[in-house]
C-alpha positions as CSV (number, residue, x, y, z in Angstrom):
1,X,90.0,115.1,96.9
2,X,89.4,111.6,95.5
3,X,85.8,111.2,94.4
4,X,83.8,108.6,92.6
5,X,82.0,111.4,90.8
6,X,83.8,113.4,88.1
7,X,81.9,116.5,89.2
8,X,83.7,119.8,89.5
9,X,81.4,122.2,91.5
10,X,82.5,125.2,89.5
11,X,80.5,123.8,86.5
12,X,77.4,124.7,88.5
13,X,78.5,127.6,90.6
14,X,80.6,129.7,88.2
15,X,79.7,131.7,85.1
16,X,82.1,133.7,82.9
17,X,80.7,136.1,80.4
18,X,83.2,137.3,77.8
19,X,81.7,140.4,76.1
20,X,84.4,140.6,73.4
21,X,84.4,136.9,72.4
22,X,80.6,136.5,73.0
23,X,81.2,133.3,75.0
24,X,80.3,131.6,78.3
25,X,82.5,129.4,80.5
26,X,81.6,127.7,83.7
27,X,85.1,127.4,85.0
28,X,88.2,129.4,84.1
29,X,89.9,126.3,82.6
30,X,86.8,125.2,80.6
31,X,86.6,125.6,76.8
32,X,84.7,128.8,76.0
33,X,81.3,128.2,74.4
34,X,80.0,130.7,71.8
35,X,76.5,132.0,72.7
36,X,74.5,133.2,69.7
37,X,71.8,136.0,69.6
38,X,69.3,133.2,68.7
39,X,70.1,131.2,71.8
40,X,69.8,134.3,74.0
41,X,66.5,135.3,72.4
42,X,65.1,131.8,72.8
43,X,66.2,131.1,76.4
44,X,66.2,134.6,77.8
45,X,67.5,134.5,81.4
46,X,67.8,130.7,81.3
47,X,70.6,131.0,78.8
48,X,73.2,131.4,81.6
49,X,72.6,127.9,83.0
50,X,70.8,126.1,80.4
51,X,72.4,126.9,77.0
52,X,72.7,123.7,74.9
53,X,76.3,122.9,75.7
54,X,76.0,123.3,79.4
55,X,73.0,121.0,79.6
56,X,75.2,118.4,77.7
57,X,78.2,119.0,80.0
58,X,76.0,118.4,83.1
59,X,74.5,115.3,81.7
60,X,77.9,113.7,80.9
61,X,79.3,114.6,84.3
62,X,76.3,113.3,86.3
63,X,75.0,110.4,84.2
64,X,78.1,109.1,82.6
65,X,80.5,110.0,85.5
66,X,83.0,111.6,83.1
67,X,84.4,115.0,82.7
68,X,82.8,116.5,79.5
69,X,84.9,117.5,76.5
70,X,84.7,121.1,77.5
71,X,86.8,120.2,80.5
72,X,89.6,119.0,78.2
73,X,92.3,120.8,80.2
74,X,91.6,118.9,83.3
75,X,91.3,115.7,81.3
76,X,94.7,116.2,79.7
77,X,96.6,117.3,82.8
78,X,95.2,114.8,85.3
79,X,96.4,113.9,87.8
80,X,98.7,117.0,87.9
81,X,96.0,119.6,87.7
82,X,94.1,121.6,90.3
83,X,90.7,119.9,90.0
84,X,91.2,118.4,93.4
85,X,91.3,121.9,94.8
86,X,88.1,123.0,93.0
87,X,86.0,119.8,93.5
88,X,84.6,120.7,96.9
89,X,81.4,118.7,96.8
90,X,81.7,115.3,98.5
91,X,80.0,112.2,97.1
92,X,77.2,112.1,99.6
93,X,76.2,115.7,98.8
94,X,76.2,115.0,95.1
95,X,74.1,111.8,95.6
96,X,71.5,113.8,97.6
97,X,71.1,116.6,95.2
98,X,71.8,114.9,91.9
99,X,68.3,115.3,90.4
100,X,68.2,119.0,91.3
101,X,71.7,119.6,89.7
102,X,70.1,119.1,86.3
103,X,67.3,121.6,86.6
104,X,68.1,124.5,89.0
105,X,70.6,127.3,89.1
106,X,73.3,127.3,91.8
107,X,75.4,130.2,90.3
108,X,77.1,132.2,93.0
109,X,80.2,133.5,91.1
110,X,80.0,135.6,87.9
111,X,83.0,136.8,85.9
112,X,82.4,139.7,83.6
113,X,85.2,139.8,81.1
114,X,84.8,143.3,79.7
115,X,87.7,143.8,77.3
116,X,91.4,143.4,76.5
117,X,92.8,146.9,77.1
118,X,95.9,146.3,79.2
119,X,99.2,148.1,80.0
120,X,101.2,145.0,80.6
121,X,102.4,142.1,78.3
122,X,102.8,139.3,80.8
123,X,104.9,136.4,79.5
124,X,102.0,133.9,79.7
125,X,99.4,136.2,78.2
126,X,99.0,137.3,74.6
127,X,97.2,139.7,72.2
128,X,93.9,138.0,72.8
129,X,93.8,139.5,76.3
130,X,96.2,142.4,76.2
131,X,96.4,145.3,73.8
132,X,100.0,145.9,74.9
133,X,100.9,142.4,73.6
134,X,99.2,143.3,70.3
135,X,101.3,146.4,70.0
136,X,104.5,144.5,70.8
137,X,103.8,142.0,68.0
138,X,102.8,144.7,65.6
139,X,99.2,143.4,65.4
140,X,96.1,145.5,65.1
141,X,94.8,146.6,68.5
142,X,91.3,145.2,68.8
143,X,89.0,146.0,71.7
144,X,85.7,146.0,70.0
145,X,82.5,144.7,71.6
146,X,79.2,144.1,69.9
147,X,77.0,146.4,71.9
148,X,73.8,144.6,70.8
149,X,75.1,141.3,72.2
150,X,76.3,143.0,75.4
151,X,72.9,144.8,75.8
152,X,71.0,141.5,75.4
153,X,73.2,139.8,78.0
154,X,72.9,142.6,80.5
155,X,69.1,142.8,80.1
156,X,68.7,139.1,80.7
157,X,71.3,139.2,83.5
158,X,69.0,141.6,85.4
159,X,66.1,139.1,85.3
160,X,68.5,136.2,86.0
161,X,69.8,137.8,89.2
162,X,66.4,139.1,90.1
163,X,65.2,135.4,90.3
164,X,67.8,134.4,92.9
165,X,66.8,133.9,96.5
166,X,67.5,137.0,98.6
167,X,69.8,135.0,100.9
168,X,72.1,133.9,98.1
169,X,75.7,135.2,98.5
170,X,76.7,136.4,95.1
171,X,80.2,137.3,93.8
172,X,81.0,139.4,90.8
173,X,84.5,139.6,89.3
174,X,85.4,142.2,86.7
175,X,88.1,141.0,84.4
176,X,90.1,142.4,81.5
177,X,92.6,143.1,80.1
178,X,93.1,145.6,82.9
179,X,89.7,146.8,84.2
180,X,91.1,150.0,85.7
181,X,91.9,151.1,82.1
182,X,88.5,150.2,80.7
183,X,85.8,152.9,80.8
184,X,83.1,150.3,80.8
185,X,84.2,149.1,84.3
186,X,82.5,151.9,86.2
187,X,79.3,151.8,84.0
188,X,79.0,148.1,84.8
189,X,79.6,148.8,88.6
190,X,76.8,151.3,88.4
191,X,74.5,148.8,86.6
192,X,75.2,146.0,89.1
193,X,74.5,148.4,92.0
194,X,71.0,148.9,90.6
195,X,70.0,145.2,90.1
196,X,71.3,143.7,93.4
197,X,69.2,145.6,95.9
198,X,67.1,142.6,97.0
199,X,69.9,140.6,98.6
200,X,70.1,140.3,102.4
201,X,73.8,139.9,102.2
202,X,75.8,142.5,100.2
203,X,77.1,141.0,97.0
204,X,80.8,140.8,96.6
205,X,82.2,143.1,93.9
206,X,85.7,142.1,92.9
207,X,88.1,143.6,90.4
208,X,91.0,141.6,89.1
209,X,93.8,144.1,88.5
210,X,97.5,144.4,88.0
211,X,97.5,147.6,90.1
212,X,100.1,149.2,87.8
213,X,97.8,152.2,87.4
214,X,98.7,155.9,87.6
215,X,97.5,158.1,90.5
216,X,94.4,159.4,88.8
217,X,93.1,155.9,88.1
218,X,93.9,154.8,91.6
219,X,92.0,157.8,93.0
220,X,89.0,156.9,90.8
221,X,89.0,153.4,92.1
222,X,89.2,154.5,95.7
223,X,86.4,157.0,95.2
224,X,84.2,154.4,93.7
225,X,84.8,152.0,96.5
226,X,83.9,154.6,99.1
227,X,80.7,155.6,97.2
228,X,79.5,152.0,96.9
229,X,80.6,150.4,100.1
230,X,77.1,150.3,101.5
231,X,76.0,148.3,98.4
232,X,78.9,145.9,97.9
233,X,81.4,144.0,99.9
234,X,84.5,145.1,98.1
235,X,87.3,142.7,97.1
236,X,90.4,143.2,95.0
237,X,92.2,140.3,93.3
238,X,95.7,141.6,92.7
239,X,97.7,139.8,90.1
240,X,101.3,139.2,91.1
241,X,103.6,136.2,91.7
242,X,107.1,137.6,92.1
243,X,109.0,140.6,93.3
244,X,111.2,143.4,92.0
245,X,113.2,142.8,88.8
246,X,111.9,139.3,88.4
247,X,108.3,140.5,88.6
248,X,109.0,143.2,86.0
249,X,110.5,140.7,83.6
250,X,107.5,138.4,83.8
251,X,104.9,141.1,83.9
252,X,106.5,143.2,81.2
253,X,106.0,147.0,81.6
254,X,105.3,146.6,85.3
255,X,106.8,149.2,87.6
256,X,107.1,147.2,90.8
257,X,107.7,150.3,92.9
258,X,104.4,151.8,91.7
259,X,102.6,148.5,92.1
260,X,103.9,148.1,95.7
261,X,102.8,151.7,96.7
262,X,99.4,151.1,95.1
263,X,99.0,147.9,97.0
264,X,99.7,149.7,100.3
265,X,97.2,152.3,99.4
266,X,94.3,150.0,98.7
267,X,94.8,147.2,101.2
268,X,92.9,149.0,104.0
269,X,90.2,150.3,101.7
270,X,88.6,147.0,100.7
271,X,86.9,144.3,102.7
272,X,89.2,141.5,101.4
273,X,92.2,141.3,99.1
274,X,93.5,138.3,97.2
275,X,97.0,137.9,95.9
276,X,96.4,136.1,92.7
277,X,99.5,134.2,91.6
278,X,99.9,132.5,88.3
279,X,102.5,129.7,88.5
280,X,104.7,129.6,85.5
281,X,108.1,128.5,84.4
282,X,109.5,131.5,86.3
283,X,107.4,131.9,89.5
284,X,107.7,128.6,91.5
285,X,111.4,128.4,92.2
286,X,111.4,131.7,94.1
287,X,108.0,131.3,95.7
288,X,109.5,131.3,99.3
289,X,110.8,134.8,98.7
290,X,107.4,135.9,97.4
291,X,105.6,134.4,100.4
292,X,107.8,136.4,102.8
293,X,107.1,139.6,100.8
294,X,103.3,139.0,100.9
295,X,103.2,138.4,104.7
296,X,105.4,141.4,105.3
297,X,103.4,143.9,103.2
298,X,99.9,142.6,104.1
299,X,100.5,141.4,107.6
300,X,100.7,137.9,108.8
301,X,98.1,138.3,111.5
302,X,95.5,139.4,108.9
303,X,96.1,136.3,106.7
304,X,92.8,134.5,105.8
305,X,91.0,137.3,107.7
306,X,91.4,140.3,105.3
307,X,93.6,138.8,102.7
308,X,94.4,135.5,101.1
309,X,96.1,133.7,98.2
310,X,94.2,132.9,95.0
311,X,96.4,130.4,93.2
312,X,96.4,129.7,89.5
313,X,98.7,128.3,86.9
314,X,99.6,128.6,83.2
315,X,97.5,126.2,81.2
316,X,99.9,125.5,78.3
317,X,102.6,126.9,76.0
318,X,106.3,127.5,76.6
319,X,105.7,129.4,79.9
320,X,104.1,126.4,81.5
321,X,105.6,125.3,84.8
322,X,105.8,121.8,83.4
323,X,109.1,122.9,81.6
324,X,110.7,123.6,84.9
325,X,112.9,120.6,86.1
326,X,111.6,119.2,89.4
327,X,115.1,119.4,90.9
328,X,115.1,123.2,90.6
329,X,112.1,123.7,93.0
330,X,112.8,123.2,96.7
331,X,109.3,122.4,97.7
332,X,110.3,121.5,101.3
333,X,111.8,125.0,101.7
334,X,108.7,126.7,100.2
335,X,106.3,124.8,102.5
336,X,108.6,125.4,105.5
337,X,108.5,129.1,105.0
338,X,104.8,129.0,104.6
339,X,104.3,126.8,107.7
340,X,106.7,128.8,109.9
341,X,104.6,131.9,109.3
342,X,101.1,130.5,109.6
343,X,102.0,128.6,112.8
344,X,102.5,131.9,114.5
345,X,99.0,133.2,113.4
346,X,96.0,132.8,115.6
347,X,92.6,132.0,114.1
348,X,94.0,131.2,110.6
349,X,91.4,129.5,108.3
350,X,92.7,125.9,108.1
351,X,90.7,125.2,105.0
352,X,92.4,128.0,103.2
353,X,95.8,126.8,104.4
354,X,95.0,123.3,103.2
355,X,94.1,124.7,99.7
356,X,97.5,126.4,99.4
357,X,99.2,123.1,100.3
358,X,97.1,121.2,97.8
359,X,98.0,123.6,95.1
360,X,101.7,123.6,95.9
361,X,101.6,119.8,95.7
362,X,99.8,119.8,92.4
363,X,102.2,122.3,90.9
364,X,105.2,120.4,92.1
365,X,103.8,117.3,90.5
366,X,103.5,119.3,87.3
367,X,107.2,120.3,87.2
368,X,109.4,118.3,84.8
369,X,106.5,116.8,82.9
370,X,107.5,118.5,79.6
371,X,110.9,118.3,78.0
372,X,112.1,121.5,76.4
373,X,112.7,121.1,72.6
374,X,114.1,123.3,69.9
375,X,110.8,125.2,69.6
376,X,111.0,126.0,73.3
377,X,114.5,127.6,73.0
378,X,113.6,129.4,69.8
379,X,110.6,130.9,71.6
380,X,112.6,132.3,74.5
381,X,115.5,133.5,72.2
382,X,112.9,135.5,70.2
383,X,111.3,136.8,73.3
384,X,114.7,137.9,74.7
385,X,115.7,139.7,71.5
386,X,112.3,141.4,71.1
387,X,112.2,142.7,74.7
388,X,115.9,143.2,75.2
389,X,115.7,141.0,78.3
390,X,118.0,138.0,78.6
391,X,115.4,135.5,79.9
392,X,118.1,132.9,79.8
393,X,119.7,134.6,82.8
394,X,116.6,133.9,84.9
395,X,116.5,130.9,87.0
396,X,115.4,128.3,86.0
397,X,116.0,129.0,82.3
398,X,119.7,129.3,83.0
399,X,119.6,125.8,84.3
400,X,117.9,124.3,81.3
401,X,120.3,123.2,78.6
402,X,119.3,122.8,75.0
403,X,120.2,119.3,73.7
């Protein structure tokens, strides 16, 4: 969406609280902002919207018509980023509500990033968000959270949410690491169930998960869903972007057979399910096959009704899609497969379909914008040797030649 305003609605509607790093973000691509004990003590529940850096970010965006420095990723990657997908406020709306945007809360989506315990070491992740990655690299496994900081945040979150209008539709998303491995997950679910009773519409409770869990953990999840379905609208955001051996190479330690069985078990137990795909160097060229698998296992007639895609991409590093030569991605074929399926579906949400097309276009524009250098090839050689996986046998790495 072209706009005269450099305003991304997520800067107002989204809040990410990272308990381990003690930071806030107001968009998943935004630079994380450290939040001190002093700022929490001073601002209390206002800290979530009106900490010092967020006030400055809003001012720059509204008054100076510029993306603020905390939005450096979108600044650096324009026009080949996904800002156009996120910026859903049109100019007329922004003009009408501009004075209020500086002073009131419009938060409707809250990420709670509760730790880095994880059983996978995905190629585009790292030890900062996965204990399995730390083990692979021989680094200390750190998953410590300052309980005093966490307690202060949760106490003020109660008052913050309590001040929302009862008709607000609120979404919580529990992130890790892998939340199904983190014991705090179920304590936080219990806590949220106690502070959200005043809403007329059930808040959405989402867990972002790799669904690689063993039967006992899957059973605990399903029991929790059943016990709280009268309180929450349950969503699952399932992280996956390829199938079979390719998925296992990218999401290292994944058992795709276990994952697929778990997905079949949970899909009918939640209100809505999102297939969260992270476009990387490996995932775009085979996306047509992945689309066919998704519609087969989840049902094409239920698309945008009970399940949908949530599309993301690697921000930087040697797994970035930008290293994939454009010629290796048959974007026409990918779109044709998608269109052929949805054209047979009645009542599909056209806006959701449009978002998928926009994201595919943006990702295609991103391909080929970085030239692999010696560091790129050294990285993948080291990764291949360490994991005993020949990543150079995977398309498109096999088509990229070191000069």
